[in-house]
C-alpha positions, 0 to 999 in steps of 0.5 A: 490550494483550495479544495476545488483546485486540489480536485481539479489537479486530481482530475487532470493528473488522473485523466492523463494516466487514464487516457494513456492506458485505457486502450490497453487490454485489461486496463483497470489494474494498470490505471490504478497502479499508475494513479497510486504511483502518481499520488502515493494512493488512489484518491476517491475523486479518481474512481468516477473518472476511471469508471466513466473512461472504462464504461464500468460502474463506480462500484466495480472500480471500488470493488477492485481497488478494495479487493487488492491490498496494495492499493491505498485510499489515503497517503502512506508514510514516508516509508511503508513496512509490510509484514508477511501474515501468511501461514509459513511466517505465522508458524515461525513467530510472525504473530509475535514479531507483528506484535513487537513491531506494532508496539515499537511503532505505536500503531496497528496495521493500516495505520501511519505513525503520527510523525508520518514516517512509517505506514504498517501494512499486512501482506499475505505472502512475500514469497520468502516462506523458507526465510520466515518470518519476512518483511518488506521495507520500501520494496526491499525484502528481509527474511529470518527476522527476529527481535533484534532484526525487527528492532533494526528494521523499525529504526531504519524505517523511523529515519 
């Protein structure tokens, strides 16, 4: 597929999502979610389309997209591992846990393993403060993580 075809595909697919949601009250976030669900990330080519449809500047759309950590501007790995970085998790060993997971995966936050299997992302509260430190793998929550359970989580993500 050529670059022009790929850009046209983004425009067509994103346009369908935008058209289906632009009449909603407060449509920007639902549109960004819909586009990310469709593509696995929010392609840069979609931002001007959103801005035009909602009568916003590109900067406004870009600002909202970059403000929220859940939106990605590049494809994620097959699995997304999110580690809680909030205070409760940090106080219960979250920093050491994060260092261990980064070392096991060979990547830092906001990176994907070379084989494309895992993207590692920080998240600033999973709501499991009483079960700290916590993580989320592909939408499934894990609490009271220790070295052994972190190793198991990384192994599961690598499969």
